N, C-alpha and C positions, 0 to 999 in steps of 0.2 A: 504494500500500500504506500502511496506517495507520502513522503515525510512532511511536505508542506501542508497537505490536506490534514494530516494527523495533528499538526499544530493549530490549524485554523478551526477545525471542527472535529474533535475527538469523538463526539457522540455519533456522528454519521459514520466515521471510520469503524467504531465499535459495532454498529448495526451491520455494516457491510461485511466486516470480517466474520461475524456470526453467520451471515447468509452464505458466505463463501464456504465455511465449514459445513453448513447444511447441504449445499450443492455437492460438495466432495463426498460426504458421508452417507448420502441417501441415493436410492435408485429413483431417478426422476423419469417418470413414464407418461407424463401428460403430452399428448401428441402435437399440441400447438406450441410447444416450447423447444428451445435448442440452446446450445452454447455458441455464442458468437466468438469469433477468433480474437486474439489479442490485437491484431492489426485493425479489425473493425472497431473494437472498443476504443483504441487509442485515437483514431481519427475522429470518432464521434465526440470525444472529449477535447477536441482541438480548438484553435483560435477561430476556426470557421464558424463557431457558435456565436461570434460577436457581430456578425454582419446581417443587416436587413437587405433583402433582395427581392422585393415584390415584383412580379412579372416573370418573364421568361428570358432565356439567353438572347442578348441583343435588343431586348425590349424591356429594360428594367425601369422602375420608377425612382430608383435611388442611384446616385453616382457611386463610383468606387466599386463596381461589380464585375470588373474584368475577370478576376480569378473565380468569382462565383459562377460566371458564365462558363468558364473553362471546366470547372468540376461538375457542373450539372450536365454539360454537353458530353463529358466523358462518361458519366453514369448512363445517360440515354444511349449513347453509341454502344457501350458494353452490353446493355440490356437487349438492344436490337440484335447484336451478334449472338447473344445467348438464346433468345426466343424466336428470332426471325420475324418480329412484328414490324409493320410499316410505320407506325407512330407510337411513341411511348411518352407518358407523362409520369415523372418520378416524384412529383411534389406532394401527393396525398399523405397526410400524417398517419392514417390508419385505414384498415380494410373497409370499415363501415363508411368512412368518408369517401373512399374510392367508389363504392357502390352507390352512395348518395349522388356523387357527381355524375355517374352514368345515367341514373334516373333523371337527374336535373337536366342533363344534356339532351336526352332522347324522348322524354315523356312529358306529359302534362298531368297535374294532379287529377286523380280520378281515372286515369288510364289503367288498363288491366295488365297485371303481371302474373305470369304463371311461374311459381317457384316452389321449392321443396318445403314441406311442412316442417316447422321447428321441432315438433314432437317426434318426427321420424328421421331426423338427420340434417335438416336444413339449418341455415343461419338466421339470426334475428333479422338481418337486412333483406331476407328473401320473402318477407311478407308477414312476419309475426305481428300480432295486433298490439303488442306492447312497444313496438318499434315505429320509427317514422314511416317505414315502408308500408306497414299495415294501416297506418293512419292516413297517409296521403294518397294511396293508390288502391285500386280495386284488386283484391288478391284472389287468385284461384290457386289452390295448392295440390300438388301431387305428392305421393308418398311411396311406400314400398308394398309389394305383394304380401298378403298375410301369410302365405305358405313359404315362399322362397326368401322373403325379407330383402329382396332386391327390387330395384326400380323396374316396373313393367312398361316397356316403351310403347306397347300398344295402348295401354291406359293413358300414358302421357299424350299420345297422339289423339286419343278420343277427347281428353280434356281440352287440348288445344283447339280442336274443331268446335267444341261446345262453347268455350269462353272467348275465342278469338282474341288472345292477348296481343298487346302491342310489343311486349318484350317477354322472352322466356329466359329464365335463369337456370343454368345447369351448374351444379356445384353443391357442396355440403360441408358441414363441420363434423359430422359423425356418421360417415358412410364408408364401409370398409371395402368397397368394390370399385372397379374401373368404370369410367364413363366412356361410352362410344360417341365421341363428339360428331362424327359424320352422321350418325342416326339422328342426333339432336338437330343438326343443320337441316335435315330433310323435313323434320316436323315443323321447324320454324318457317321454312320456305312454304310449306303447305298452307300456312295461315298468314303469310307475309309479315312475320314478326321479326324483330331484332333478336339475335341470340347473344346473350351475355354468359360467358364462362367465368365463374368465380373459382379460381384455383388456389385460394389462399393456403390450403393445407398441402396441396400436392405440387406446388410450383417447383420445388427442388427435384422431385421425382421426374417431372416433365423435362426440366433442364438437363437432367442426367440420363434421359432416355429410358426411365423405368416406369413410365406411364404414358398412355396415348396423348398426343399433342392437340390442344384445342385451337391454336392460333390459325391454322388454315381454314377452319370451319366457322369461326366466331366473328361477329361484328366487333365485339369488344371483349377483352379479357381483363379481369381484375385479380390482383393478388397482394398478399402481404409479402414483406421481404425478410421476415424471420421464419419461424416454423422450419419446414424442410429445406428452405433456401439458405438458412443459416446466416442471415445477415442481421442488420439492426432492425429494431421494431419500426414499422412504417409500411407503406404500400405504394403501388404504382398501377397505372392503367395502360393497357395496350389496345390498339384499335386499328382498323383499316384507315387509310389516309383520308378517305372522304368524311370521316367523323372527327378528324383531328381538331379542327377549329372549335367545334361544339364542345368536345371534351375539355380542351384547354380552358375555354371560357367558363365552363361549369366549375372547374377546380379553382381558378383565379380569373376574375374576381368573384365568381359566383358563390363559393363556399369557404374559401380560405384567403388569408392575407399573405404575409411573408412566409416563404418556405424555410424549412430547417436545413440549411446548406451543410451543416456538420453531419447531419444524418444522411443527406443525399450523398455526401462524400463517402460515408461508411457503406452506403449501398453500392457505390462504384467499386469499392474494395471487395465487397462480397460477390459482385458480379464477376470480377476478375478471378476470385477464388473458385467460383462455380464453373469457370471456363477451363480449369485445369483437369487433366485426365483423372486425377485422384478423386475429384468430385463425383464423377460417373461411378467409380468403384464404390464410393461412399453410399450413393443412392441405391445401388444394387444391393449393398449389404443391409441397408435399412429394410428393404423388402424381404430379403432372406431371413433377417432377424425377426421380423413381424410374423412371417409364416412359421418359423420355429417356435416362437413364443405361443402363438395361437395353437399350434399342434400339441404342445405340452400341456397347455391349460385344458384342452379338450380331453387329453389322456387322463388328466387329474380330475375329471368329472364335471368341468364347467361347460355350459352351453354358450356358444358364441353366436351372436346375431349373424344370420346368413350362412353360418357354418364355417366361418374363417375370414380370411382377408386377402386382398390383392395389393394393398398399398402399405401404408405405414402404421395403420391403427386397427383396433378391434374393439368390439363391444361385448362385455360379459353380461349375460342375462342371469342375475343372481337368483331369480325366482325358481329356477330349475334345480338349484342346489341348496339354497337357504331361503325358504319361502318367506320367513318373517324378517329377514335382514334387508334393509334398504341400501341403496347405493351410497347415500350419505353416511350411514353407519359403517359400511364396509370401507369407504375411503378413509374415514377417521381411524378405524382399526389398523389399516395398512400404514398410515402415517405413523402410528405408534410403533410400528415395526420397521420404520425407516424406508418405506416404499410410498412414493408420491404418485397418486393417480387422481382422476376426478370422477365424481358421480355424474351419471348421464342417463337421460331417458332412453328407453329402448322402444322400438316400434310397438304401438298399441299398449303403451305403458298404462297401468291402472293407478300408479302413484303420481303425486304432483311433482312438478319440476324441481322443487326444493328438497325433495327426498329421493325420488327416482327408484327404479328397480335395476339399474345397471351401472357398470363402470366402463370408462373409456380409457384405453391404454394405447401407447404408441412407442416406437423404438428410435426416433431421431436422436435423442440425447444420449442414450446408452450406446448407440452406434458411434456417435461422435467420440465417445470415450474409448473406443477400440474394442468393444465387446462383440462377440460373434455368436453363432448359433448355439454353441455349447453353453455359453453364459446365459442364453435365453432359457435354457432348460433349468438352470439354477434359479433364475429369477421367477419362473413359473412355480417352482417348488417353494420358494420363499413365500410367494403370494398365497399358495394353497395352505401351507402350514400356519401362516399368520391368521388366516380367516378361520381355519379349523380350530385354532387355539385362542380365538379372539376374547374369550371370557376370562382368560388367565393372563394377568399383567406380566407375570414372570416369563411366560412363553414369548410374549411380544417383545419384552426387553432383551431376551436372549437372541431372538431373531434380529433385533436392531443392532446388536453387537456383531452378529455374523454378517449382516449386510455391510456394516462399517468396514469389517476386515476384507470382505469381498471387494468393496469399492476401492480399497487401498491399492488393489492390483491395477486399477485404471485411474490414475490421478488426473484430475482436471487441470492441475497446475502444469503438467507437462504439455497439455494441449494449449492452454492459455499462454504459456511462455514460448 
C-alpha cells in the first residue's frame, strides 16, 4: 500500500488492507466480479483523474484535452480491433447507463421492448418494473422453457409477432447457456425491430472466442468492461455506423457530462491485455472450469438450472437438495466458510427476490488466480461440505481455514504484482 496514502488516511488504508486479505483468503465465485490487473488499477488511479473533458475527441468543451483525446481514441481503436465493431463509445460509466443510452437513442417513451424477465435471468434494465426501463417503456418479457430451462426461440418469435416490439434485447445476468445471435437477428428482422445484445457478462468470452459473437448480427451491443473482460468497472456501446451519431448524443449530452478519462485509460489497458494470446487461453479455461465445477456439484447431488453451463456461470437450485434453505441463507453459510457466492432467483422461483431459492456461481476470479479443473473439484467439495454442515459453526470454521490454506496456493499478490 502506498506510504503517502497511509499517512494521509490510515482509516481507508486499514479498510482496504482488510479487503485485500479477504480477497486473498476466500474463494470469490460471484460471476460478475474479477481481479483487474495491477496495470489497470495503476492507470485508473493516475493524474488523468484530474481532467474534465466533456464531449468527444476533437470536439471537447474544455481546453487542454489533447492527451484526453489521445487516450480515448486509443481505447476506441483497441476496442474496435478486439470486437470488430464499426463504432464504439467508451464513455458510459456503467452497464445500466449504456442500456439507458441505447433506449434514449433509438426509442420513445412508451415504445415496446421485448426483453428477458428479471425473474428468469434477465437484467433490471431489460424491463423490470422497479427499473427505469419498466417505467418508461412498454415491456413484453420472454423467459425460459419450464422443462429445459433454456430460452425457446420459437416462443420468442411468437412473442415478437404478438407484441411487435421496436427493440429486442438479447442478453442476461443469470443464464448459463449460449445465445444464437443469428437466430435472434432473424426474429428481429421478422418484426422490423432493432436488436440490442447486452453482453455484459460474456464480453470476455466473446473477445476470447469462447462464445458466439453478436457484433455481426446486432444493431447495437452493450457491455460492461469488468466481469469476464477483466478491466475497470465501466461500460461501452458498440453499434453499426448508421447509429453512431444517435448513440453518441444519447450518452453526451443526453445522459452524462464529463467522462472519466482515468477509467477510459484503464479500459484501453484492459483492451490491450485482452488482445494478447494469453487472454484467449484464459477465457477457454474459464469455460473449462465452469463445466468442471458444474459437473462436480451435480455429482454431489445438486440440481443445476438447465442441467449445466456453456459459459462462465451456473445456477444451483437449492430446493432439490435443501427444501427449507433459501439462497440467502445458503450464501451466508458459505461466506462463513470462506466461499463468496450470491443468492439468485431460479426460473419459476416461489420465493421472493430477497430470499430466493438459488445460488449463482461463476469461475472468472478463481481462473484469474490460476486454478484449473482439479481445483474446481475441491471447490465443489468445499461448497457441499459447508452446506451439509451448515448448522455447526465448528465445521464452517474448519472449512474456512482449509479454504484459506487452499487459496494460499494461488496468491492474488503474484497476479496483482
